[in-house]
N, C-alpha and C positions, 0 to 999 in steps of 0.2 A: 504493500500500500504506500509506504513511504517513497519507494522508488518511482511508482507511477506518479505520485503527486509532484515529486521533484522534477520529473520529465515535463509534466504539464506546465509547471511554473517556469522552467527553463525555456520551453517553447514560447510561452507568452512573452517572456522578457525579450527573446530574440526577435519576435514579431514586432514588439513595441520599438525596439532599437532600429529595426529595419525600416519601419514606417517613418520614424523620426529622421533617420539618416537620409532618406529619399528627399526630404524637403530641406536638407542641409547640404545637398550635393554641390550646389553652385558655390557655397562658401569653401568647401573642400577643394573643388576644382580651381577656384580663383587663387587660393593660397598656394596650391601646387604650381600653378602657372607663374605667379609672382616670384615664388621662392626659386623656381628653376631659372627664370630670367636673371634674377639677382645673383645667383650662384655662378652661372655661366659667365656673365659679363663682369662680375665684380663690382657692379653699381648698386648701391643701396636704394631701397624704396622707402619713402617717408610714410608714416602712418596716415591712413586716409582720414579726411576731415568729415565728421558726422554733421549732416544737415539738420539742425534743430528745427528748422521751419516746417518740417514734415509733421510736427506735433499737431494732433487734431484738437479742435475745440472741445471743452468738457460738455458732456451730455446735458448736465444741469443748466448750462448757459444757453441751451438751444430751445428750451421749452417756451412755447407761446401761450400767453394768457387766453382763456376762452370764456366768453360771456356766458353766464349761467341763466337758466330759466327756473323760476320758482313757481311751484304749483301747490296751492293749499288744498286741504282735505275736501272742502266744499266743491272746489273746481274739479278735483280728482273724481269725485263721485258723480259729478254732472255728466261725465262722459262714459258712464258704465255700459252704455249700449255699444261702445267701440272696443276693439282689441287694444286700443291705446292704453287703457287702464293697466292691462297685464304687463305691457312693455315698460310703463313707468314704474310699476311695482317691482319688477325685476331689477331695475336700475338702483332701487333704494334698499335692496337686500345687502347683507354683509359682503357677499361675493360681487354683487353689482357695483359696489363702491370701490372694489379693488380690481376693476377691469384693466387688462393689459392694453397698451395703446392700440393694438390691432383690433381687439374686441370693442374698444370704445368707438373707433372709427366705424366699424360695421354697425354698431348699435345706433349711432347718430344717423347713419344713412337709413336704417330701418325706421327710426323714429320719424324722420321727415316723410317717408312713404306712408307711414301709419297716420300721421297728421292729415295728409291729403285724403287718405281713405276714410278717415273718421268724418271729414267734412261731407263726403258723398253720403255717408250713412245718415248724418244729421239732416241733410237737405231732403232726404226721402222719409224722414221720421214724421210722426203726427203731432209733434210738439207745437205750441203756439208760435206764430211768426216772430213775435217779440223775443221769446226765450231762445228760439232757434237762431235768430240774428245775433244775439249776444254770444252764444256758444261758438258760432262760426267765426265771429270777429276775434274771439280769444284764440281760436285755433290758428287763424291767419297770422296773428301777432306772434305766436310761438313758432310757427313755421318760418316766418320771415327771419327771426333770430337764428334759428337752427340752420337755415340755408346760408345766412351771412357768416356764421362761425364755422361752417363745415371745412373751409380751406385751412383754418388754424388747427382743427382737429386732425385733418389729414397730415398737415405739417408735423404735428406732434407724433403721429403714428410713424412717420418716416424717421424723425430725429430721436424719438424716445424709445423706440423698440430696441431692446437689447440685441436682438439678432441682427438687425440692420446696422446698428452702430458698431458692433464688434466686427461685422463683415467688412466695414470700410476702414476701421481704425486700429484694430487690435490683432496682431499676429506676432508670433515668436520665431517663425521660420520663413522659408522662401517658397516660390513656386517650384514644382519639380518637372514641369513640361511633360506630364504624364497623366493618365486617367485619374490619379489620386487628387489632381487639382480640382476635379469636379466642374470643369469649365462649362459643359453643356447645361448642367443643372443650374449653375449660377447665371448663365445667360437667360435661361427661361424665367428664372426668378425675377431678374431685373426687367425683363420684358413685361412681366405681370405687374410689377410695381410701377413701372413707367406709365401705365395706362390705368392705374388703380383709382385715380380721381375721376377720370372721364367715363370709366366703365359703368354701364347701366346695371350690371349684375356682378356681384362678387361672392364667390363661394368660400365660406369660412374655412372648410377643411383644406381646400386648395391653397388658400392664403397662408395658413399655418404651416403647411408642408413646404412652401417656398421659403418661408422665413427660417425653417429648420435647416434647409439646404444651405442658405446663406451663412448661417452661424457655423455649421459644420465645416464648410469649405473656407470661409474667410478669404476668398480669392482676391478681392480688391485690396485688402490690407497686405496680403502676401505679395501681390504685384507691386505695390508701392514700396514695400520693404526691399524687394528684389531689385527694382529699378534704382532706388537710392543707393543700394549696396554696390551694384555693378558700376554705376556712375562714379561713386567715390573711389572705388578700387582702380578703375581705369584712369581717372584723373591723377591718382598717385603713381601709377605705373608708366604712363605716357612720358614723363620726364626722363625715365630710364632709357626709353627708346630714342628720345631726342639726343641724349648724351652719347648713346651708342653710335648714332649716325655721325656725330662729330668725331668720334674716335676711329671709326672704321670707314676708310675711303676705298676699300677693296683694292689696295695698292700692291698687295703681294698675295702669294699662295695661301699663307696662313689666314689672312683676313678673308680671303675668298671662302676658305673652308669654314671659318667662323660663321659666316653668313648662312652657309648650308645647315649648320647646327641650329642657328636661329630659326631657319625655315621649318626645321623639324619640330622645334618647340612650339612654333605658331600652329603648325598643322595638328600636332598631337594634343595640345592642351587648350589652345584657343579655338581653332576652327572646328575641331571634333567635339569639344565639350561645352565651351562657353557660348559660342555663336548659335548653336541649335536652340539652347534655352532662351537666348535673347530673341531669336526669331519667334518663338512661341509666346514670349512676353509681348512682343509687338502685335501678334495675332489677337491675343486676349484684349489688348488695349484698343485696337481699331474696331473690334466687334462689340465691345462693351461701352465704349465712349458715346456712341449715338444714343444708347438707352439712358445713360446718365445725363446727357445733355437734354434729353426729352424730360427727364425727371425734374431738372432744375428750371426748365423753361416755363413752368407754371408760375414762377415767382412767389409761390406761397412759402417756400422753405425759408428758415431763418438765414439772415445774411451770412453769418459766420460759417454755416454748413455749406451754403452755396459757394462761398469763396474758397473753402477747403477743397470741394470737389473740382471747381474750375482750376485751382492751383495745380492739383495733381494731373488733371487732364491736359493742361496747357503748359505752363512754365516748367514744371518739374519733368514732364515727359520730354519736352524740347531740350532741356539741359542734358538729360540722359542720352538723347539721340546725338547731340553735339559731342559728348564724351566718347561715344562709340565711333563716330565718324572721324574724330581726331586720331583716335588710337589706330583705326584701320588704315588711315592715310599714312601714318608713320611706318606701318609695316610695309605698305606699298612702296614707300621710298627706300626702305631697307632692301626689299627684293629687287628694286630697279638699280641698286648701287652696283651690282656686278652683271647687270643685264647686257 
């Protein structure tokens, strides 16, 4: 029994380490690449500078105030012929008062629909015209408030949902350029969220499943961390290539052979390991960016979250591209040296 348990525990540990190492592969590959270059050329590489501007705004700073509607008991019982009563009662239970942002958004949408439905019921009722008019006027007032505040409720759903916030801002590892990144599920989830305000119907189960996929994958956060890491590492390593270009003019046989070794380092460590992952990172970026642009185009999101998303999609990605282009251009100059 002890032997079996030990094997099971060992297998679990190995799987855990394997899954973890898959999403640390770019770090290992980049370190091997930088170390090999430094060892061969004898040129040191400075420690990469961490970009602190990638820090996300705090979730607590992103919450928008939402105007509340108060309904007293007399008003509550006045609408007993509508399903509206049951919906309001559910909101005032202990569980109703602890709704998650996604549930709150779905509830507010349902409430708006039920306010409209209740008006139809009242119009067809046998109550006196005066009483009916008062009840319908109150419904219209509540509906107007709820429709006016729905964008803020939706914005809080996006900014306050733990799953969405963590998927954009919290990751301890990198992309793996493998199925474990859950790219397709992430893309489908953001497609769903990008249209979640305009959509006429939203299924609660589908919504929660998409949120779960986002939290499990945390792909956007991994992408940003990977992008920042690669950019910083290449910016630290490119000066080595610049110095090597100054030292090696391919003026003799030894320098010519040195460049052949450098070509092997490039092929084995950069072209075969780092560039494929960078290509996958670009694919993720260009397929997810339109969905995120659609999400922020509503202008309902808090400015700090909107700015954070735009910063990552624009300036930070452009900086990453420039770091990659500069690094590859230096390699092209090295290869052309003995051309």
